[in-house]
C-alpha positions as CSV (number, residue, x, y, z in Angstrom):
1,A,36.9,-5.3,69.9
2,M,35.2,-2.0,70.6
3,A,32.8,-1.8,73.5
4,A,29.2,-1.4,72.5
5,T,28.3,1.4,74.9
6,T,31.4,3.6,74.4
7,D,33.7,4.9,71.6
8,K,36.7,4.2,73.8
9,P,38.9,1.2,72.8
10,D,38.9,-1.6,75.4
11,A,42.1,-3.3,76.7
12,A,42.2,-5.6,73.6
13,D,42.6,-2.6,71.3
14,S,45.2,-0.8,73.3
15,H,48.1,-1.8,71.1
16,V,46.5,-0.3,67.9
17,D,47.9,2.9,66.5
18,V,44.8,4.8,65.4
19,S,47.1,7.5,63.8
20,L,47.6,4.9,61.0
21,M,43.9,4.7,60.2
22,K,43.4,8.3,59.0
23,L,42.7,8.9,55.3
24,P,45.1,11.1,53.4
25,N,44.1,14.6,52.4
26,V,43.5,14.3,48.6
27,H,42.2,16.9,46.3
28,A,40.8,15.8,42.8
29,V,41.7,18.1,40.0
30,D,39.6,18.3,36.8
31,K,42.0,17.4,33.8
32,E,41.3,17.7,30.1
33,V,41.7,14.1,28.7
34,P,42.6,14.0,25.0
35,T,40.1,12.2,22.8
36,G,42.2,11.9,19.7
37,E,39.6,14.0,17.9
38,E,41.3,17.3,18.5
39,G,41.8,19.0,15.2
40,E,38.8,17.3,13.6
41,T,35.3,18.5,12.7
42,E,32.3,16.3,12.9
43,I,30.5,16.4,9.7
44,Y,27.9,13.6,10.3
45,S,26.5,11.9,13.3
46,H,23.8,9.2,13.6
47,R,22.7,6.6,16.2
48,A,23.4,3.2,14.8
49,K,24.3,-0.5,15.5
50,L,27.6,-1.9,14.5
51,Y,27.7,-5.6,13.4
52,R,30.7,-8.0,12.7
53,M,30.9,-11.2,10.7
54,H,31.5,-14.2,13.1
55,E,31.6,-17.8,11.9
56,G,29.4,-17.0,8.8
57,E,26.8,-15.0,10.9
58,W,26.4,-11.3,11.6
59,K,26.7,-10.6,15.4
60,E,26.0,-7.2,17.0
61,R,29.1,-5.6,18.3
62,C,27.7,-2.3,19.8
63,T,25.1,0.5,19.6
64,G,26.3,4.1,19.6
65,N,26.8,7.3,17.6
66,L,28.5,6.5,14.3
67,R,30.3,9.9,13.3
68,L,32.2,11.1,10.3
69,L,35.2,13.3,11.3
70,K,37.0,15.6,9.0
71,D,40.7,16.4,9.6
72,N,41.1,20.2,9.7
73,T,44.6,19.9,8.2
74,T,44.5,17.1,5.7
75,G,40.9,17.0,4.8
76,R,40.8,13.3,5.4
77,V,37.6,11.7,6.7
78,R,37.4,8.9,9.1
79,M,34.4,6.9,10.5
80,V,34.4,6.7,14.3
81,M,32.0,4.7,16.6
82,R,32.2,4.7,20.3
83,E,30.2,2.7,22.9
84,G,29.3,3.5,26.4
85,G,27.6,6.2,28.4
86,M,30.5,8.6,28.0
87,E,31.4,7.1,24.7
88,S,34.9,6.2,25.9
89,L,35.2,2.8,24.3
90,L,36.3,3.1,20.6
91,R,34.6,0.3,18.6
92,A,35.4,1.5,15.0
93,N,38.0,3.7,13.5
94,H,38.3,3.5,9.7
95,L,39.7,6.0,7.2
96,V,37.0,6.8,4.4
97,P,38.6,6.4,0.9
98,P,38.9,9.9,-0.8
99,D,37.0,8.7,-3.7
100,A,33.9,7.6,-1.4
101,K,30.9,9.5,-2.4
102,L,29.3,10.8,1.0
103,E,25.6,11.6,0.7
104,F,23.7,12.8,3.8
105,P,19.9,12.4,4.4
106,V,18.0,15.6,4.3
């Protein structure tokens, strides 16, 4: 135990190697994290609630931004909904059929 009035170890701590108690020198580096949405253009976004059917009842799954993303190469559109402050948790990811008629509110 350390003495209350001094920073020096008492005799009971004399066997402790304090060099092992130092924290390593670590530098954090910012890194781009792929979202899986590279190469896509957002064509629609709206705050929404997502529900699921469970045992014959609709249960709320999450609240977040429902977005339609269009692939810049193929032109395919998918509906994506993420949850969380940084929208990191993917809750919905569905391909929109090519014959679906997309109408956006004005």
